[in-house]
C-alpha positions as CSV (number, residue, x, y, z in Angstrom):
1,X,111.0,89.6,103.2
2,X,110.1,90.9,99.9
3,X,107.8,93.6,101.1
4,X,110.7,95.1,103.0
5,X,110.3,97.0,106.2
6,X,111.9,100.2,104.8
7,X,112.2,102.6,107.6
8,X,113.4,106.0,106.4
9,X,115.0,108.9,108.2
10,X,114.2,108.9,111.9
11,X,112.0,111.6,113.2
12,X,110.7,110.1,116.5
13,X,110.1,106.8,118.1
14,X,106.5,105.5,118.3
15,X,105.6,102.8,120.8
16,X,102.8,100.9,119.2
17,X,100.6,100.4,122.3
18,X,100.8,104.1,123.2
19,X,99.9,105.0,119.6
20,X,96.8,103.1,119.8
21,X,95.7,104.5,123.1
22,X,96.3,108.1,121.9
23,X,94.3,107.3,118.8
24,X,91.2,106.3,120.8
25,X,90.7,110.0,121.6
26,X,91.1,111.2,118.0
27,X,88.1,113.1,116.5
28,X,88.6,110.9,113.4
29,X,87.1,108.0,115.2
30,X,83.6,109.2,114.4
31,X,84.2,109.3,110.7
32,X,83.2,106.5,108.4
33,X,83.9,105.7,104.8
34,X,81.4,106.8,102.1
35,X,78.6,104.2,101.6
36,X,79.6,101.6,99.1
37,X,83.3,102.4,99.1
38,X,85.9,99.9,100.1
39,X,89.1,101.3,101.5
40,X,92.2,99.1,101.6
41,X,95.1,100.2,103.8
42,X,98.7,99.2,102.8
43,X,101.6,99.2,105.3
44,X,104.3,101.7,104.4
45,X,107.2,100.3,102.2
46,X,107.9,103.4,100.0
47,X,106.7,106.9,99.6
48,X,102.9,107.3,99.3
49,X,103.4,108.9,95.9
50,X,105.2,105.8,94.6
51,X,102.8,103.4,96.1
52,X,99.8,105.2,94.7
53,X,101.3,105.1,91.2
54,X,102.0,101.4,91.6
55,X,98.5,100.7,93.0
56,X,96.6,102.3,90.1
57,X,96.0,99.2,88.1
58,X,95.1,97.0,91.1
59,X,92.6,99.6,92.2
60,X,91.0,99.7,88.8
61,X,90.8,95.9,88.6
62,X,89.1,95.6,92.0
63,X,86.8,98.5,91.3
64,X,85.6,96.8,88.1
65,X,85.4,93.4,89.7
66,X,83.4,94.6,92.7
67,X,81.4,97.3,90.9
68,X,82.2,99.6,93.9
69,X,84.6,102.4,94.5
70,X,87.9,101.1,95.8
71,X,90.4,103.4,97.4
72,X,93.9,102.3,98.5
73,X,95.5,104.3,101.2
74,X,99.0,104.4,102.7
75,X,99.2,105.3,106.4
76,X,102.7,106.6,107.4
77,X,103.2,103.9,110.0
78,X,102.3,100.3,110.6
79,X,100.4,101.5,113.7
80,X,98.4,103.7,111.4
81,X,97.3,100.7,109.3
82,X,96.1,99.0,112.4
83,X,94.3,102.1,113.6
84,X,92.5,102.4,110.3
85,X,91.1,99.0,110.7
86,X,90.3,99.5,114.3
87,X,88.3,102.8,113.9
88,X,86.6,101.9,110.6
89,X,88.6,104.1,108.2
90,X,89.6,101.0,106.2
91,X,87.8,97.7,105.6
92,X,90.8,95.7,104.6
93,X,94.6,95.7,104.6
94,X,97.6,94.1,103.1
95,X,100.0,93.5,106.0
96,X,103.2,91.5,106.9
97,X,102.9,88.9,109.7
98,X,103.8,90.9,112.8
99,X,101.5,93.9,112.0
100,X,98.7,91.5,111.1
101,X,99.1,89.9,114.4
102,X,98.8,93.3,116.1
103,X,95.7,94.0,114.0
104,X,94.0,90.8,115.3
105,X,95.1,91.7,118.9
106,X,94.2,95.4,119.0
107,X,91.7,95.9,116.2
108,X,89.9,92.5,116.5
109,X,90.5,92.2,112.8
110,X,90.2,88.9,110.9
111,X,93.0,87.3,108.9
112,X,91.3,85.9,105.8
113,X,94.1,85.2,103.2
114,X,97.7,84.3,103.3
115,X,100.1,85.2,100.5
116,X,101.5,82.3,98.5
117,X,105.0,83.2,97.4
118,X,107.9,81.9,95.4
119,X,110.4,81.1,98.2
120,X,113.5,78.9,98.6
121,X,113.4,76.4,101.4
122,X,116.9,75.0,101.9
123,X,118.0,74.6,98.2
124,X,114.5,74.0,96.8
125,X,112.3,76.7,95.1
126,X,108.7,76.3,96.3
127,X,105.4,78.1,96.4
128,X,104.3,78.4,100.0
129,X,102.6,80.6,102.6
130,X,105.7,80.2,104.8
131,X,109.4,80.1,104.6
132,X,112.5,79.7,106.9
133,X,115.5,81.9,107.7
134,X,119.1,80.8,108.4
135,X,122.1,81.7,110.5
136,X,125.1,81.9,108.2
137,X,128.9,82.3,108.9
138,X,131.8,82.7,106.5
139,X,132.9,79.5,104.7
140,X,136.2,79.7,106.5
141,X,134.6,80.2,110.0
142,X,135.6,77.6,112.6
143,X,132.0,77.7,113.9
144,X,129.7,74.8,112.9
145,X,126.9,75.6,115.4
146,X,125.5,78.7,117.2
147,X,126.9,77.6,120.6
148,X,130.4,78.3,119.3
149,X,129.6,82.0,118.7
150,X,129.3,83.2,122.3
151,X,130.8,86.7,122.5
152,X,131.0,87.1,118.8
153,X,129.6,89.8,116.5
154,X,126.1,89.3,115.1
155,X,124.2,91.5,112.6
156,X,120.4,91.5,112.0
157,X,118.4,93.3,109.3
158,X,115.9,95.0,111.6
159,X,114.4,94.7,115.0
160,X,111.0,94.6,113.3
161,X,111.8,91.7,111.0
162,X,110.0,88.5,111.8
163,X,112.4,86.4,109.8
164,X,115.5,88.5,110.4
165,X,115.2,89.0,114.2
166,X,112.1,87.7,116.0
167,X,112.3,84.2,114.9
168,X,116.2,84.0,115.2
169,X,116.0,85.4,118.7
170,X,113.3,82.8,119.6
171,X,115.7,80.1,118.3
172,X,118.5,81.4,120.6
173,X,116.1,80.9,123.5
174,X,115.0,77.5,122.3
175,X,118.7,76.5,122.3
176,X,119.3,77.8,125.8
177,X,121.7,80.5,124.6
178,X,119.6,83.5,125.6
179,X,117.7,83.3,128.9
180,X,114.0,84.2,128.7
181,X,112.9,86.9,131.2
182,X,109.4,87.1,132.5
183,X,107.9,90.4,131.5
184,X,111.1,91.6,129.7
185,X,112.3,91.5,126.2
186,X,114.9,88.9,125.5
187,X,118.3,90.4,124.6
188,X,120.6,88.7,122.1
189,X,123.5,90.6,123.8
190,X,123.1,88.1,126.6
191,X,125.0,85.8,124.2
192,X,126.7,87.8,121.5
193,X,129.4,90.3,122.3
194,X,128.2,92.8,119.7
195,X,124.8,93.2,118.1
196,X,123.9,95.5,115.3
197,X,120.8,96.2,113.1
198,X,122.2,97.0,109.6
199,X,118.9,97.8,107.7
200,X,118.4,94.7,105.5
201,X,119.6,91.4,104.4
202,X,121.9,92.8,101.7
203,X,123.6,94.9,104.3
204,X,124.0,91.9,106.6
205,X,125.7,90.0,103.8
206,X,128.0,92.9,103.0
207,X,129.0,93.2,106.7
208,X,129.8,89.4,106.8
209,X,131.9,89.6,103.6
210,X,133.8,92.6,104.9
211,X,134.7,90.8,108.1
212,X,132.6,93.2,110.2
213,X,130.4,90.5,111.6
214,X,130.9,86.8,112.5
215,X,127.3,85.7,111.8
216,X,124.4,87.1,109.9
217,X,120.8,86.0,108.9
218,X,119.4,85.3,105.4
219,X,115.7,84.4,104.7
220,X,114.1,82.3,102.0
221,X,111.8,85.1,100.8
222,X,114.5,87.4,99.6
223,X,115.4,87.5,95.9
224,X,116.5,84.1,94.7
225,X,119.7,85.6,93.4
226,X,120.6,87.2,96.8
227,X,119.7,84.0,98.6
228,X,121.8,81.7,96.5
229,X,124.7,84.1,96.4
230,X,124.7,84.2,100.3
231,X,124.5,80.5,100.6
232,X,127.2,79.9,98.0
233,X,129.6,82.1,100.1
234,X,128.6,80.9,103.6
235,X,127.9,77.9,105.8
236,X,124.5,77.5,107.3
237,X,124.8,76.6,111.0
238,X,121.1,76.9,112.2
239,X,117.6,77.8,110.9
240,X,114.2,78.7,112.3
241,X,110.6,78.6,111.0
242,X,108.2,78.2,109.5
243,X,107.7,81.9,109.3
244,X,104.3,83.2,108.0
245,X,104.1,85.2,104.8
246,X,102.1,88.3,104.4
247,X,98.3,88.4,104.9
248,X,95.1,90.1,104.0
249,X,93.2,91.4,107.0
250,X,89.6,92.5,107.2
251,X,88.2,94.9,109.7
252,X,85.7,93.5,112.2
253,X,82.9,95.6,111.0
254,X,83.4,95.1,107.3
255,X,79.9,94.1,105.9
256,X,79.5,90.3,105.1
257,X,78.7,91.0,101.5
258,X,81.7,93.1,101.0
259,X,83.9,90.6,102.7
260,X,82.8,87.8,100.4
261,X,83.1,90.0,97.3
262,X,86.6,91.3,98.1
263,X,87.8,87.9,99.2
264,X,86.8,86.4,95.8
265,X,88.3,89.3,93.8
266,X,91.6,89.0,95.7
267,X,91.7,85.1,95.1
268,X,91.4,86.0,91.3
269,X,94.8,87.8,91.5
270,X,96.4,84.4,91.7
271,X,95.5,83.8,88.0
272,X,98.6,84.0,85.9
273,X,97.4,87.0,83.9
274,X,96.5,88.9,87.0
275,X,99.6,88.3,89.2
276,X,101.4,91.2,87.7
277,X,99.0,93.6,89.5
278,X,100.4,92.4,92.9
279,X,104.0,91.7,91.8
280,X,104.5,95.4,90.7
281,X,102.8,96.8,93.8
282,X,103.1,94.5,96.8
283,X,105.4,91.6,96.3
284,X,107.8,90.6,93.4
285,X,107.4,86.9,94.4
286,X,103.6,86.9,94.7
287,X,101.9,83.8,93.4
288,X,98.4,84.0,94.8
289,X,96.3,84.0,98.0
290,X,95.2,81.0,100.1
291,X,92.2,81.2,102.6
292,X,93.3,81.0,106.2
293,X,92.7,82.2,109.7
294,X,94.8,84.0,112.3
295,X,95.1,80.8,114.3
296,X,96.4,78.9,111.3
297,X,98.6,81.4,109.7
298,X,100.1,83.2,112.7
299,X,100.6,80.3,115.1
300,X,104.4,80.2,114.7
301,X,104.6,83.9,115.1
302,X,102.6,83.9,118.3
303,X,105.0,81.3,119.7
304,X,108.1,83.5,118.7
305,X,106.6,86.5,120.4
306,X,105.7,84.6,123.5
307,X,109.2,83.3,123.8
308,X,110.9,86.6,123.1
309,X,108.5,89.0,124.7
310,X,109.4,91.5,122.0
311,X,107.2,94.7,121.6
312,X,106.6,96.3,118.3
313,X,108.3,99.7,118.2
314,X,108.7,101.8,115.0
315,X,110.2,104.9,113.9
316,X,108.4,107.6,111.8
317,X,109.9,108.4,108.5
């Protein structure tokens, strides 16, 4: 996932549903953006200061294209992005798949565009709105399929990673290796002897090389260099997907004229001379946007979440 879920130093744990309930009593709910201004919320991937600097050229491009004031804001949490859409503080947001699904569910938001990205599917480089992730073991491992890894050590990048945890856990359930539990989150420890979240795909690869894990995950939307390095040094024993790319989400109360204007302006970012605006800010493998809907773009994710019963829980930086 190129727009990495970079969770910094832990301050406290925020359960998404509780955050939304608490926010409903906030005095900020009554506030509305200045007339004519379009506010775009961006999920946290770095410090607000760094993001603001990187967003300057994109903000200026959109402002000129729309002939309106455009503000790009950076809530401290993923829940904060959803809240900003829900309570009218933002009209649009750039979001990864799982937060976008939550925005649809809790904020009644609309998924309007899917990010087309340079990804690798198997050995082939492609431009798609989806990708796959893969279970990999060392080349000298005796295992050739997941069933042979019962009781072994598994590493995952993050519990919030769609490609690195949600989809792989759903695959374990599909294969009958982890039992689904009605009303409870599926637990990979029902199959593996040791499960660790190591913070990213690079860390998972390092753990595998160091003999600290028996199996890890790699995704087709990481840097091509890392992806091919991992595949060259491992065996792929299973895969899952398609996994949806990032999305553009519009608030339910965004005015129709503004929606149409912003949608067209964002589609223009797919022109070769404009791609750099998104590549330096949001995604280094950005190619463009493709019109879509939540039903179209998030169908696979909805299935993964239904199978695993996972809840979105994040930590404040």
